[in-house]
C-alpha positions as CSV (number, residue, x, y, z in Angstrom):
1,M,99.7,87.2,110.6
2,N,102.8,86.7,108.9
3,I,105.8,89.0,109.4
4,L,105.3,91.0,106.4
5,E,101.7,91.5,107.2
6,K,102.8,92.6,110.7
7,R,105.5,94.8,109.1
8,S,103.1,96.7,107.3
9,L,100.8,97.5,110.1
10,M,103.5,98.6,112.0
11,L,105.5,101.2,110.8
12,I,104.5,105.0,111.6
13,S,107.5,106.8,110.7
14,I,110.9,106.0,109.9
15,R,113.2,107.1,107.5
16,R,113.8,111.0,107.5
17,G,110.5,112.3,109.2
18,I,108.7,111.1,112.1
19,F,105.2,111.5,110.7
20,N,105.1,109.1,107.5
21,I,103.7,105.7,107.5
22,K,105.4,104.1,105.1
23,A,105.1,100.9,103.5
24,G,104.8,99.2,99.9
25,V,106.8,99.2,96.5
26,L,106.6,97.7,92.4
27,T,108.6,94.9,91.1
28,F,108.7,92.3,87.7
29,A,109.8,88.5,86.0
30,A,111.6,85.2,86.6
31,W,113.8,83.5,88.8
32,S,115.3,83.3,92.1
33,L,118.1,81.4,94.1
34,L,118.6,80.9,97.7
35,V,122.2,82.4,97.8
36,C,123.5,82.4,101.3
37,I,122.5,83.0,105.2
38,V,124.4,85.8,107.1
39,S,124.5,87.3,110.7
40,S,122.7,90.7,110.7
41,T,121.7,91.7,114.1
42,F,124.2,90.5,116.8
43,G,123.2,86.8,117.4
44,T,120.9,86.2,114.6
45,T,121.0,84.9,111.1
46,D,118.9,86.1,108.2
47,N,118.3,84.4,104.7
48,I,118.9,86.0,101.6
49,T,117.1,85.1,98.7
50,H,118.2,86.7,95.0
51,S,116.0,87.5,92.0
52,K,116.3,89.0,88.7
53,I,113.3,91.7,87.8
54,D,114.3,93.0,84.5
55,D,116.7,94.3,82.2
56,T,117.5,97.8,81.9
57,A,119.4,100.3,79.6
58,D,119.5,103.2,82.0
59,S,122.4,102.9,84.1
60,H,120.9,105.5,86.4
61,G,117.8,102.8,87.0
62,T,118.3,102.7,91.0
63,T,120.8,105.4,91.3
64,R,118.6,108.8,91.6
65,T,119.9,110.7,94.8
66,T,118.4,109.1,97.9
67,V,114.6,108.6,97.3
68,R,113.3,105.4,98.1
69,H,112.3,102.4,95.5
70,V,111.5,99.5,97.3
71,F,107.8,99.5,99.7
72,Y,105.9,96.5,101.3
73,C,101.9,97.3,101.3
74,D,98.8,95.4,100.5
75,G,100.4,92.4,100.8
76,Q,102.5,92.7,98.2
77,W,106.3,93.9,97.4
78,Y,106.0,97.4,95.3
79,V,109.4,98.1,93.2
80,F,110.1,101.4,91.3
81,C,112.7,101.2,88.0
82,G,113.9,103.3,85.5
83,D,114.8,102.2,81.9
84,H,116.0,104.7,79.2
85,H,115.3,104.5,75.2
86,E,116.3,106.7,72.7
87,E,116.7,109.4,74.7
88,T,114.2,109.4,76.9
89,Y,113.6,108.0,80.6
90,Y,111.0,105.8,81.5
91,A,110.0,104.6,84.8
92,F,107.7,102.0,85.9
93,F,106.8,99.4,88.5
94,V,106.6,96.0,89.5
95,T,105.1,94.1,91.9
96,S,105.5,90.5,93.8
97,T,104.0,88.6,96.5
98,D,106.7,86.5,97.6
99,G,109.5,88.9,96.8
100,V,110.8,86.5,94.3
101,N,108.4,86.0,91.4
102,W,108.1,89.4,89.6
103,S,105.2,91.0,87.2
104,G,105.2,92.5,84.4
105,R,106.2,96.5,83.9
106,K,103.4,98.5,85.0
107,V,102.8,102.6,85.3
108,G,99.5,102.4,87.4
109,K,95.9,103.7,86.2
110,G,94.6,107.0,85.4
111,G,96.3,110.5,85.6
112,G,96.6,111.6,82.3
113,I,99.7,109.1,82.5
114,T,101.2,107.8,78.8
115,S,103.2,104.4,78.6
116,N,105.0,102.0,75.9
117,K,106.6,98.7,76.7
118,Y,109.8,100.7,78.3
119,G,107.3,102.6,80.9
120,S,106.3,105.8,81.2
121,P,107.8,109.5,80.6
122,D,105.4,111.2,83.0
123,Y,107.1,110.6,86.4
124,H,109.9,109.2,88.1
125,E,110.8,106.2,89.9
126,S,110.9,108.4,93.1
127,P,107.7,107.2,95.1
128,M,106.8,108.5,98.9
129,V,104.3,105.9,100.7
130,T,102.3,106.6,103.5
131,G,99.9,103.7,104.5
132,N,98.1,102.9,100.9
133,K,98.4,106.2,99.4
134,V,101.7,107.1,97.3
135,Y,102.8,110.4,95.8
136,N,105.2,110.8,93.0
137,A,106.5,114.2,92.1
138,A,108.7,115.2,88.9
139,N,109.5,117.6,86.5
140,D,106.8,118.2,82.9
141,S,109.7,118.1,80.3
142,D,107.4,120.2,78.2
143,T,106.2,122.6,80.4
144,N,109.4,122.7,83.0
145,H,106.4,122.8,85.8
146,L,107.3,120.6,88.4
147,M,104.4,118.3,88.7
148,I,102.9,116.0,91.5
149,R,100.3,113.2,91.5
150,S,98.7,111.2,94.3
151,G,97.8,107.3,94.2
152,T,95.9,104.8,95.7
153,I,97.5,101.4,96.1
154,A,94.8,98.3,95.7
155,N,95.6,94.7,94.2
156,G,99.0,95.2,93.0
157,D,98.7,98.2,91.5
158,I,98.1,102.1,91.2
159,T,95.1,104.5,90.8
160,W,96.9,108.2,89.8
161,S,94.9,111.6,90.6
162,A,95.7,114.1,88.1
163,P,98.9,116.0,88.0
164,S,99.3,119.0,90.3
165,I,101.6,122.0,89.8
166,I,104.0,122.4,92.7
167,V,106.2,125.4,90.7
168,R,105.7,126.4,87.5
169,G,108.9,126.5,85.2
170,K,110.1,128.4,82.1
171,L,111.1,127.0,78.9
172,S,113.3,130.4,77.7
173,P,115.0,131.3,79.1
174,R,115.0,127.5,80.8
175,E,114.1,127.7,84.3
176,S,113.3,124.7,86.7
177,Y,112.3,123.0,90.1
178,S,113.1,119.6,89.7
179,Y,115.3,116.6,90.1
180,Y,114.1,113.4,91.4
181,P,112.2,115.3,94.7
182,D,112.7,114.5,98.2
183,T,109.1,114.2,99.7
184,M,108.0,114.4,103.2
185,I,104.6,114.9,105.1
186,E,105.2,117.6,107.9
187,E,104.0,117.5,111.6
188,D,100.6,119.1,110.5
189,G,100.0,116.8,107.5
190,R,100.8,119.1,104.5
191,L,103.8,118.0,102.1
192,S,107.0,119.3,101.9
193,L,110.1,118.5,99.2
194,T,113.5,119.4,98.7
195,C,114.9,119.6,94.8
196,R,117.2,121.8,92.8
197,H,116.7,125.3,91.3
198,Y,118.3,125.5,87.8
199,Y,118.2,129.0,85.8
200,V,121.2,130.6,83.7
201,D,122.5,133.6,84.9
202,E,123.5,137.1,83.4
203,S,126.7,135.6,82.4
204,S,125.0,132.8,80.6
205,K,126.2,130.4,83.5
206,P,124.0,127.4,84.5
207,H,122.9,127.1,88.2
208,L,121.9,124.0,90.0
209,D,121.0,125.5,93.7
210,P,119.6,123.7,96.8
211,A,115.6,124.8,97.4
212,F,112.5,123.9,99.4
213,V,108.7,123.9,99.1
214,V,105.7,122.9,101.0
215,A,102.2,122.8,100.8
216,T,99.6,125.4,101.9
217,K,97.2,122.9,103.8
218,P,97.3,119.6,105.0
219,G,96.7,116.7,102.6
220,D,96.3,118.8,99.7
221,I,98.6,118.5,96.7
222,T,96.8,121.4,94.6
223,D,98.1,124.1,96.5
224,W,101.9,125.1,97.1
225,Q,103.7,128.1,98.7
226,A,106.3,129.8,96.8
227,P,109.9,128.2,96.7
228,I,112.2,128.9,99.0
229,N,115.8,129.0,97.4
230,L,118.3,128.3,100.0
231,I,121.5,129.6,99.0
232,T,123.4,130.6,95.5
233,L,126.3,128.6,95.1
234,P,129.7,129.7,94.2
235,E,131.1,128.5,91.1
236,P,131.7,125.7,90.3
237,Q,129.4,124.0,93.0
238,M,126.1,122.7,92.0
239,I,123.5,121.1,94.0
240,D,123.2,116.8,93.6
241,G,121.5,115.0,95.9
242,H,119.3,116.4,98.9
243,E,117.4,114.9,102.0
244,N,114.2,116.2,103.3
245,I,114.1,115.3,107.0
246,P,111.1,116.8,109.2
247,L,112.0,117.2,113.1
248,S,108.9,118.1,115.9
249,E,107.8,121.4,116.4
250,G,107.9,122.6,113.0
251,R,111.9,122.4,112.9
252,R,113.7,120.6,110.0
253,V,116.9,120.2,108.9
254,L,117.7,119.8,104.9
255,I,120.6,118.0,103.7
256,Y,122.4,118.9,100.2
257,R,125.2,117.1,98.3
258,T,127.0,119.8,95.7
259,H,129.5,118.7,93.0
260,N,131.7,120.6,90.9
261,R,131.0,121.1,87.0
262,V,133.7,118.3,85.6
263,Y,133.4,115.3,87.7
264,K,137.0,114.1,88.6
265,A,138.9,112.7,91.5
266,G,140.2,115.9,93.4
267,T,137.5,118.3,93.0
268,P,135.5,117.1,95.6
269,G,132.1,119.0,96.7
270,N,130.0,119.1,100.1
271,F,127.5,118.0,102.4
272,Y,125.6,120.9,103.6
273,A,123.0,121.2,106.1
274,F,120.1,123.8,106.7
275,H,118.7,124.0,109.8
276,W,115.0,125.7,110.2
277,D,114.4,126.1,114.1
278,G,110.5,127.1,113.2
279,T,111.4,130.9,113.1
280,E,114.6,131.4,110.4
281,W,117.0,129.6,108.6
282,S,120.7,129.0,109.7
283,K,123.6,129.7,107.0
284,P,124.6,126.1,105.4
285,V,126.6,123.8,107.7
286,D,129.7,122.0,106.2
287,L,129.3,118.3,107.1
288,G,132.4,117.2,105.0
289,N,133.9,116.5,101.4
290,S,132.2,114.5,99.1
291,D,133.7,112.7,96.2
292,G,134.0,114.8,93.0
293,I,133.4,111.3,90.3
294,N,130.1,109.9,91.1
295,G,127.4,113.0,91.1
296,S,124.2,112.0,92.8
297,D,124.4,108.3,92.8
298,K,123.7,107.2,96.5
299,R,126.5,109.0,98.0
300,F,124.6,109.7,101.4
301,C,121.5,108.8,103.5
302,A,119.9,110.0,106.4
303,M,117.0,109.0,108.7
304,F,115.2,110.2,111.6
305,D,114.4,107.9,114.4
306,P,111.2,109.4,116.4
307,G,112.0,107.4,119.4
308,A,115.3,108.7,120.4
309,G,114.6,111.7,118.7
310,I,118.4,111.3,117.1
311,V,119.0,112.2,112.8
312,H,121.4,109.2,111.3
313,L,123.7,110.2,108.7
314,M,125.3,107.8,106.0
315,Y,127.4,109.8,103.5
316,I,131.2,109.0,101.8
317,E,134.0,111.1,102.7
318,D,136.5,112.3,99.7
319,S,139.9,110.4,99.3
320,G,141.4,112.6,96.8
321,T,141.4,109.6,94.4
322,L,139.4,107.3,92.5
323,W,139.8,104.9,95.6
324,K,139.4,104.4,99.0
325,N,136.7,106.7,99.9
326,E,135.2,106.6,103.5
327,L,132.0,105.5,104.7
328,R,131.2,107.9,107.8
329,Y,128.7,108.3,110.4
330,R,127.5,111.3,112.2
331,T,124.2,112.3,114.3
332,L,122.5,115.1,115.0
333,S,120.9,115.4,118.5
334,R,118.4,117.7,120.1
335,P,117.7,120.6,119.9
336,Y,118.8,120.4,116.1
337,G,120.9,123.2,116.2
338,V,124.3,123.9,114.0
339,S,126.7,122.9,116.4
340,D,124.3,119.4,117.2
341,W,126.1,117.0,115.2
342,S,128.4,114.9,116.4
343,S,131.8,114.4,115.2
344,P,132.3,111.8,112.3
345,A,133.0,108.3,112.7
346,T,134.6,106.0,109.9
347,I,132.5,102.6,109.5
348,A,134.1,101.6,106.5
349,E,136.6,102.3,103.5
350,N,136.9,101.6,99.8
351,V,133.1,103.0,99.6
352,F,131.6,103.7,96.6
353,T,127.6,104.1,97.6
354,T,125.4,103.6,100.3
355,T,121.9,103.4,102.0
356,M,120.0,102.5,104.9
357,G,117.0,101.5,106.5
358,M,115.1,101.6,109.8
359,D,113.5,99.6,112.5
360,T,111.8,101.6,114.6
361,S,110.0,98.7,116.3
362,S,113.7,98.7,118.4
363,K,113.8,101.5,121.1
364,P,116.2,103.1,119.9
365,A,115.7,101.9,116.3
366,R,118.0,99.5,114.9
367,I,119.3,100.9,111.5
368,A,120.5,98.6,108.7
369,V,123.2,100.2,106.3
370,V,124.0,98.9,102.6
371,Y,127.4,99.9,101.1
372,G,129.1,99.0,98.0
373,D,132.9,97.8,98.9
374,Q,134.8,99.1,95.6
375,K,135.9,96.8,93.2
376,Y,135.6,98.0,89.5
377,T,135.9,101.8,87.7
378,P,136.2,102.3,84.3
379,G,137.8,105.6,84.6
380,G,137.3,107.7,81.1
381,Q,135.7,111.1,80.9
382,W,133.6,110.7,83.9
383,G,136.8,109.8,86.3
384,G,135.1,106.5,87.0
385,R,131.8,107.5,87.3
386,L,130.6,103.9,86.9
387,H,131.9,102.5,89.8
388,A,131.0,98.9,90.9
389,G,131.9,96.1,93.3
390,E,130.1,94.3,96.2
391,L,127.3,95.4,98.2
392,Y,127.5,94.6,102.1
393,L,124.8,94.9,104.9
394,K,125.9,96.4,108.2
395,W,123.5,96.7,111.4
396,F,123.3,99.4,114.2
397,D,121.6,98.4,116.6
398,G,121.1,102.0,118.3
399,K,124.0,101.9,120.5
400,R,126.8,99.9,118.4
401,W,128.1,98.8,114.8
402,Q,128.1,95.0,114.1
403,S,131.7,94.4,114.2
404,G,131.6,92.6,110.9
405,S,129.7,92.8,107.5
406,Q,127.6,90.6,105.3
407,L,127.6,90.1,101.5
408,I,124.0,90.7,100.0
409,S,124.9,91.2,96.0
410,E,125.3,88.0,95.2
411,P,128.6,85.9,95.7
412,G,130.8,86.1,92.7
413,D,129.5,89.7,91.5
414,E,131.7,92.8,91.4
415,R,130.1,94.5,89.2
416,A,126.7,95.5,91.7
417,W,126.0,99.2,92.4
418,Y,123.8,101.8,93.9
419,P,121.3,100.0,96.0
420,S,117.7,101.3,97.5
421,I,116.7,99.5,100.6
422,S,113.2,99.4,102.4
423,E,112.7,102.0,104.8
424,D,111.1,100.0,107.2
425,V,113.7,96.7,108.2
426,S,111.8,95.5,111.0
427,G,111.0,92.6,109.2
428,A,111.4,91.1,106.0
429,F,112.9,93.9,103.3
430,G,114.3,94.4,100.1
431,V,117.0,95.5,98.7
432,L,116.8,97.0,94.7
433,Y,120.1,96.7,92.5
434,L,121.9,97.4,89.5
435,K,124.0,94.4,88.3
436,G,126.4,95.6,85.6
437,Q,127.3,93.6,82.4
438,P,131.1,94.0,80.3
439,N,129.3,95.6,77.2
440,G,128.0,98.4,79.6
441,K,124.8,99.0,77.8
442,I,122.3,96.4,79.3
443,F,121.8,96.4,83.3
444,E,120.2,93.8,85.1
445,L,118.1,95.0,88.0
446,R,118.1,92.7,90.8
447,F,116.2,92.4,94.4
448,A,117.5,90.7,97.3
449,L,114.8,89.5,99.7
450,V,116.2,89.7,103.5
451,E,114.3,87.7,105.7
452,P,115.1,87.5,109.2
453,G,116.9,84.0,110.3
454,S,117.1,81.9,113.6
455,N,119.3,82.4,116.7
């Protein structure tokens, strides 16, 4: 049994919820190059192989909130990606048996899914995988309903179910629950998800507020409870990214990132945590300022370590400028109350993006964090929204942070951005990211395969 086969069998509960068995993902075409060997875990070295998946016109093709794009399942890598053509967003996935040579674009079979050469407009690049099952929740543009499909992974493809309605939306006046829902599995087997509630108030001002919804029955995607609107945000704050973290005994913590209506330096939003103790919701806990320049583009990531009973949170603290934002780290420990967050620690500076994976075969779990060292910003209307730089890998062994970090994007490439890492990093794992081009219109979807080396 090779390390990938071992890994796909052992993963039982990583990332943000303790009851998920996550593995598997999708990807696409061409060439590879062994580019470097890095020190990863306090005395070992990892081999990193880079490959190109495809080109995309979607600058958000890997960025959307904190969702996972990369899984290993059924002996193959699966990677979900996005594209954009004539004002329509498309999702697709690709597969690979070696993490280097990729299939063509796939959208799966069944489920009423339509597609063309760009992908499908009917679902998002935001899967949640448990064993050989995949769930994908997305807003339907024709009805504004929040829909969900389940799929079965086999032989490098996905067979989708018919879509079910989670929350009904409205076209006029427009109202929806949407934006790359973060779907998880509760302790009792029910699905739950975080999302954004869009509506227009009596003064015609649009709102994007945090919302949460949970299924009625375990394993059933056809029946859902009414959505919970957690708070009405004061002007001008609006919700962007969000994390759904089920805990034990029916408890949970939800983390949302806000931004102001105009993205620009010096107008930060906040990171808010909402705690559910099994009986009632807490008032939102302000965890820190988020910068005002990058929307939801991989600004934070949270995962739950079931062995240690600790939530790990990485986020980017605002500096008040286009540069020198800090990568911060905090933990939430039992009994998971509002006062159980640790003080923040600064892990790196001049950071524009972050994501992380977890190795739960170690007790406590090891964490692999990928972050971006900012080298480039174009400025302009969005105040430098399209940041880019070099991507680095840093490990946490459960007790201390690695003193150095390792380049995970290609040497000499200062236009890498917005990575998505495998949830499980116990063996070989993958990192999907975008590589920008000088024209700013076409981007490369890149994949870094990280394999454990020798001492």
